[in-house]
C-alpha positions in Angstrom: 125.8 77.4 115.5 126.7 80.8 114.0 124.7 82.1 111.1 126.2 83.9 108.1 124.7 86.2 105.5 125.8 85.5 102.0 124.8 86.6 98.5 123.9 84.1 95.9 123.8 84.9 92.2 121.9 82.7 89.9 121.1 82.6 86.2 117.6 81.1 85.9 115.3 80.3 82.9 112.5 82.7 82.2 109.8 80.1 82.8 106.5 80.3 84.8 107.1 79.7 88.5 110.9 79.8 88.5 111.1 82.5 91.2 108.6 80.7 93.4 110.5 77.4 93.1 113.8 79.0 94.1 112.3 80.9 97.1 110.3 77.9 98.3 113.4 75.7 98.1 115.5 78.2 100.1 112.9 78.6 102.8 112.4 74.8 103.0 116.1 74.4 103.7 115.8 76.7 106.7 117.5 79.7 105.2 116.2 83.3 105.8 115.9 85.5 102.8 117.1 89.0 103.7 117.1 90.5 100.1 116.0 89.4 96.7 116.7 91.1 93.4 115.9 90.0 89.8 117.1 91.7 86.7 117.1 90.9 83.0 120.2 89.8 81.1 121.3 90.2 77.5 119.6 86.8 76.8 115.8 87.3 76.9 115.3 83.7 78.0 117.5 84.0 81.1 117.2 86.3 84.2 119.8 87.2 86.8 118.7 86.6 90.4 120.6 87.9 93.4 119.5 86.7 96.9 121.1 87.6 100.2 120.4 84.7 102.6 121.2 83.8 106.2 121.8 80.3 107.4 124.4 78.1 109.1 127.8 77.7 107.4 127.2 73.9 107.3 124.1 74.3 105.2 125.5 77.0 103.1 128.3 74.7 102.0 125.9 72.5 100.2 123.8 75.3 98.8 125.1 75.4 95.3 124.5 71.8 94.5 121.0 71.8 96.0 120.0 74.8 94.0 121.4 73.3 90.8 119.0 70.4 91.3 116.2 72.8 90.3 115.8 72.4 86.5 115.1 76.2 86.2 118.5 77.1 87.6 121.3 77.3 85.0 124.2 78.5 87.3 124.9 79.5 90.9 127.7 81.8 92.2 128.7 82.5 95.7 131.5 84.6 97.3 134.0 82.5 99.3 137.0 84.1 101.0 136.9 87.0 98.6 136.7 84.8 95.5 133.6 84.1 93.3 132.9 80.4 92.9 130.5 79.4 90.1 128.9 76.1 89.3 126.9 75.4 86.2 124.0 73.0 85.8 124.9 70.0 83.9 122.3 67.9 82.1 121.4 64.7 83.8 123.8 62.0 82.7 122.5 59.1 80.7 124.5 55.9 80.2 124.8 53.1 77.7 127.1 50.1 77.5 130.2 50.5 75.3 131.9 47.8 73.2 133.3 46.3 76.4 130.0 46.3 78.2 130.9 49.1 80.5 128.5 52.0 81.2 129.5 55.2 79.5 127.8 58.6 79.7 125.9 59.6 76.6 124.2 62.8 75.3 120.4 62.8 75.8 118.2 63.7 72.9 117.8 67.4 72.1 114.6 69.0 73.4 112.4 70.7 70.9 112.9 74.4 70.7 116.5 74.4 72.0 119.7 75.2 70.1 122.5 72.7 70.3 126.0 74.4 70.0 129.5 72.9 70.0 132.3 75.2 71.2 136.0 74.6 70.6 138.9 76.1 72.4 142.3 74.6 71.4 145.3 75.5 73.6 149.0 74.9 73.2 148.9 71.4 74.8 145.1 70.7 75.1 141.9 70.7 73.1 138.9 71.8 75.1 135.4 71.5 73.8 131.8 71.7 75.2 128.3 70.9 74.1 125.4 73.0 75.1 121.6 72.8 74.7 120.8 76.5 75.0 122.6 77.5 78.2 122.6 73.9 79.7 126.0 72.2 79.6 125.6 68.7 78.2 129.3 67.7 77.9 132.6 69.3 78.7 135.9 67.6 77.8 139.6 68.6 78.0 141.9 66.4 75.9 145.5 66.7 77.1 148.2 66.3 74.5 151.8 65.3 75.3 154.3 67.8 74.1 156.3 65.1 72.4 153.0 64.0 70.7 152.5 67.4 69.2 156.2 67.9 68.3 155.8 65.2 65.7 153.7 67.6 63.6 155.6 70.2 61.5 153.4 73.1 62.5 150.3 74.1 64.5 148.1 73.7 61.5 149.5 70.2 60.8 147.8 69.2 64.1 144.3 70.0 62.7 143.3 66.4 61.7 144.7 64.9 64.9 142.8 67.3 67.1 139.6 67.2 65.1 139.7 63.4 65.3 140.0 63.7 69.1 136.8 65.8 69.2 134.8 63.8 66.8 135.7 60.5 68.5 134.8 61.7 71.9 131.5 63.0 70.7 130.8 59.7 69.0 131.6 57.8 72.2 129.1 60.1 74.0 126.4 59.1 71.5 126.0 62.5 69.9 124.0 62.6 66.7 126.0 65.3 64.9 123.0 66.1 62.8 121.4 67.7 65.9 124.0 70.5 66.0 122.8 74.0 65.1 126.1 75.8 65.1 129.8 75.5 66.0 131.8 78.2 67.6 135.6 78.2 67.8 138.2 80.4 69.4 139.8 82.7 66.8 143.4 83.1 65.9 145.9 85.7 64.8 143.7 87.5 62.3 143.9 91.1 61.3 143.0 93.6 64.0 139.2 93.7 64.3 136.5 95.1 66.5 134.9 93.0 69.3 132.0 90.8 68.3 130.7 87.6 66.7 132.1 86.8 63.2 131.0 84.3 60.7 133.9 82.1 59.7 134.3 82.6 55.9 136.9 81.9 53.3 138.8 85.2 53.9 139.2 84.3 57.6 140.4 80.8 56.8 142.9 82.1 54.3 144.4 84.5 56.8 144.5 81.8 59.5 146.5 79.6 57.2 149.2 82.2 56.7 152.5 81.6 58.5 152.3 84.4 61.0 148.7 83.6 62.0 149.4 79.9 62.2 151.9 80.0 65.1 149.1 80.2 67.7 146.9 77.1 68.5 143.8 79.3 68.7 143.8 79.3 64.9 142.7 75.7 65.0 139.5 76.6 66.8 138.2 78.4 63.7 139.6 76.0 61.2 138.2 72.9 62.9 134.8 74.6 63.6 134.5 75.5 60.0 135.2 72.0 58.8 132.7 70.4 61.2 130.1 73.0 60.3 130.6 72.7 56.6 130.0 68.9 56.7 126.7 69.5 58.5 125.7 72.6 56.5 125.4 74.7 59.7 126.9 78.1 60.6 130.3 78.5 62.3 131.5 81.5 64.3 134.4 83.0 66.2 133.7 85.4 69.1 136.1 88.1 70.3 139.3 86.5 68.9 142.7 87.3 70.3 143.2 90.2 67.8 140.4 92.4 69.1 141.8 95.9 68.7 140.2 98.8 70.5 143.4 100.5 71.6 143.7 104.3 71.8 146.1 105.8 69.2 148.5 107.0 71.8 148.9 103.4 73.1 150.3 102.3 69.7 153.6 104.2 69.5 156.8 102.6 70.7 159.5 105.1 70.2 160.8 103.4 67.0 159.1 104.4 63.8 158.0 101.3 61.9 157.3 99.3 65.1 153.9 99.7 66.7 152.3 98.0 69.7 149.7 95.4 68.7 146.5 94.4 70.5 146.9 90.6 71.0 145.4 89.3 74.2 142.8 87.0 75.9 139.9 89.1 74.5 137.3 86.3 74.8 137.8 85.7 78.5 138.6 89.3 79.5 135.4 90.5 77.9 133.4 87.6 79.3 134.5 88.2 83.0 134.2 91.9 82.6 130.5 91.5 81.5 130.0 89.0 84.2 131.2 91.4 87.0 129.2 94.3 85.5 126.0 92.2 85.9 126.9 91.5 89.5 127.5 95.2 90.0 124.2 96.0 88.3 125.9 98.3 85.9 126.2 98.0 82.1 129.7 96.9 80.9 129.6 100.0 78.7 129.5 102.2 81.8 132.3 100.5 83.7 136.0 101.0 84.1 137.9 97.8 84.9 141.5 96.5 84.9 141.3 92.8 83.9 144.3 90.5 84.3 144.1 87.1 82.6 146.6 84.9 84.4 147.6 81.8 82.4 150.4 80.4 80.3 150.3 83.9 78.9 149.4 86.9 81.0 147.6 89.9 79.6 146.4 92.9 81.5 143.8 95.2 79.9 142.3 98.6 80.6 138.6 98.3 80.0 136.9 101.7 79.6 133.2 101.9 78.8 133.1 98.6 76.9 136.4 99.0 75.0 139.9 97.7 75.9 141.9 100.8 75.3 145.3 99.4 76.2 146.7 95.9 76.9 150.1 94.2 76.8 150.9 91.9 73.9 152.3 88.9 75.8 152.9 86.9 72.6 155.4 89.5 71.5 157.1 89.7 74.9 155.3 92.6 76.6 154.3 92.7 80.2 155.0 90.3 83.1 156.9 87.1 82.7 154.6 84.1 82.8 154.8 80.3 83.3 156.3 80.1 79.8 157.0 83.6 78.4 159.8 86.0 79.1 157.7 89.1 79.4 159.4 92.5 78.9 163.2 92.2 78.6 165.8 95.0 78.6 166.3 95.7 74.9 170.1 96.1 74.6 171.1 92.8 76.4 168.5 91.0 74.2 169.9 92.5 71.0 173.4 91.4 72.0 172.1 87.9 72.7 170.5 87.8 69.2 173.7 88.8 67.5 176.0 86.6 69.7 175.9 83.8 67.1 174.8 81.3 69.7 171.1 81.3 68.8 169.0 81.1 65.7 166.0 83.4 65.2 163.7 80.5 65.9 165.6 79.7 69.1 165.3 83.3 70.3 161.6 83.5 69.6 161.2 80.2 71.5 163.0 81.7 74.5 160.6 84.6 74.5 157.3 82.8 73.7 157.6 79.2 74.9 160.6 78.6 77.1 160.8 81.7 79.3 159.4 82.6 82.7 158.8 79.8 85.2 160.0 77.2 82.7 163.3 78.9 82.2 163.9 79.5 85.9 162.5 76.4 87.5 162.1 73.9 84.6 158.3 73.7 84.8 155.3 75.8 83.7 153.0 74.2 86.2 152.3 76.6 89.1 151.2 73.7 91.3 154.7 72.2 90.9 156.2 75.5 91.9 154.0 75.7 95.0 155.2 72.2 96.0 158.8 73.4 95.6 158.0 76.3 97.9 156.3 74.1 100.4 159.4 71.9 100.4 161.5 74.9 101.4 162.8 76.1 98.0 163.5 79.8 98.5 164.4 80.5 94.9 161.0 79.1 93.7 159.3 81.4 96.2 161.3 84.3 94.8 160.4 83.5 91.2 156.6 83.2 92.0 156.6 86.3 94.1 158.5 88.2 91.3 155.9 87.1 88.8 153.1 88.4 91.0 155.1 91.6 91.5 155.4 92.1 87.7 151.6 91.5 87.3 151.0 94.1 90.0 153.2 96.6 88.1 151.2 96.0 84.9 147.9 96.5 86.8 149.3 99.8 88.1 150.2 100.9 84.6 146.6 100.2 83.4 145.3 102.0 86.4 147.2 105.1 85.2 145.7 104.5 81.7 142.3 104.8 83.3 143.4 107.9 85.2 142.9 106.2 88.5 139.1 105.9 88.0 138.5 102.2 88.4 135.3 100.4 89.3 137.1 97.1 89.9 140.2 95.0 89.3 139.5 91.4 88.0 141.9 88.5 88.3 141.0 85.5 86.1 142.6 82.6 84.3 144.1 79.3 85.5 146.7 80.9 87.8 143.9 82.6 89.7 143.2 79.3 91.4 146.3 79.9 93.5 145.4 82.0 96.5 149.1 82.6 97.2 149.6 84.1 93.8 146.4 86.2 93.8 147.0 87.2 97.4 150.5 88.6 96.5 148.9 90.7 93.8 146.0 91.9 95.9 148.2 93.2 98.6 149.8 95.6 96.1 146.8 96.7 94.1 143.7 96.6 96.3 144.1 100.3 97.3 143.4 101.1 93.6 139.9 99.4 93.6 138.1 96.3 94.9 139.7 93.1 93.6 137.5 90.3 92.3 138.8 86.9 91.5 137.3 84.6 88.9 139.4 81.5 88.7 139.6 79.7 85.4 138.0 81.2 82.3 134.6 81.8 80.8 135.7 81.3 77.3 133.4 78.4 76.5 130.3 80.3 77.8 131.4 83.4 75.9 131.6 81.4 72.6 128.2 79.9 73.4 126.7 83.3 74.1 128.0 84.7 70.8 126.5 81.8 68.8 123.2 81.8 70.6 122.6 85.5 70.1 123.0 85.0 66.3 120.8 81.9 66.3 118.1 83.7 68.3 118.2 86.6 65.9 119.4 89.1 68.5 122.5 90.1 66.5 123.7 89.8 62.9 127.2 88.2 62.7 130.0 90.4 61.2 131.6 89.4 58.0 135.3 89.2 58.2 137.3 91.0 55.5 140.8 89.7 54.6 143.8 91.5 56.0 146.0 93.6 53.7 149.2 93.1 55.6 150.4 91.4 58.8 150.7 93.4 62.0 
């Protein structure tokens, strides 16, 4: 049987014998180690290990799960067909009978010396939360909400009690003792423009999040719910790299119309997380890298990362950039102005067309890329045109950010939910891979990024920044 050499990246605990255990396990399975490299990470309790191994494809297929059986291994990543696949170690499940006598997974007791952190990431139609003991994932849950269910609430903030109850109930069913939590970290919302970092949730932040402009995005609920849970337990609450991180160059702000400036509103949490993740794999500090990062989700943002700062990025929430599964993207201004003054649509209806009902939803009646792919597989040529056009527009935006970086790019990163589609990422790659190597990180690292920000504070590695109230809305 043919042998293949592959690189494996692992995050491992800094405990005695960890390296020996990994090496012995690999050799016991009949793999040949061709190269081994260990480096420190930002977390002094975790090391990054890269091993190039040689073995049969059949054995390599089960490599990740076997390595994760070692309690010193926190995560394993391999490269498959040009895409990085990552698996995290999950705590061993424990079960207990529920009120109906059925076995249900429960949270095991917290180990002495570990920090237990709850992370919250509300989306437009889902509430995602995770529980960690240090870097070990204990529970991950995505609660899906029907659009009609959420429509019954008057505003995004009106959903707070409903979504908070979903989180608390699921944690109770898992047997979590809330008193064992050390911190809560939530995704931030439309605050004032701020620098990248970890912020303590304070009264000024909550006041800004409850204002009308800030409250239109579901991410505001992350901080609000985190604050309420933490306050009841008298523990700290944080946000990390909220969507308003603003590191844009001055010449990226002007629009051509005095009084209207471009704003930095993007998937800062995930973009920063995957950029740091790739920089570790490249063995190069993030602050020394030049990346173009494209977050491909319900909204699509493409950022130019230069030496640790995002110096330009499209504001998808305001209609910039490519069209997306539910947003219009950039539109020719004059036809849009005529539509606004046609008398057929209210201001709210026009904003809805740009932010919620554009893109794939407007053309094909769905914002689900899997549904679009099924249409294509069934021979729908127009669906194929729409998907390829979306990929085309993403490629154009990547090209624009390549120009921002003067063509000096270490890598292009594709991430987010849409990056699971090899057809979609392939259509982008064929247009941009001459600029720089393209790396694909499907999904998002937002929960781990929230965790990392909280742990660094709890371990005394950084001091959280205090948020100061905005003076005016951007």
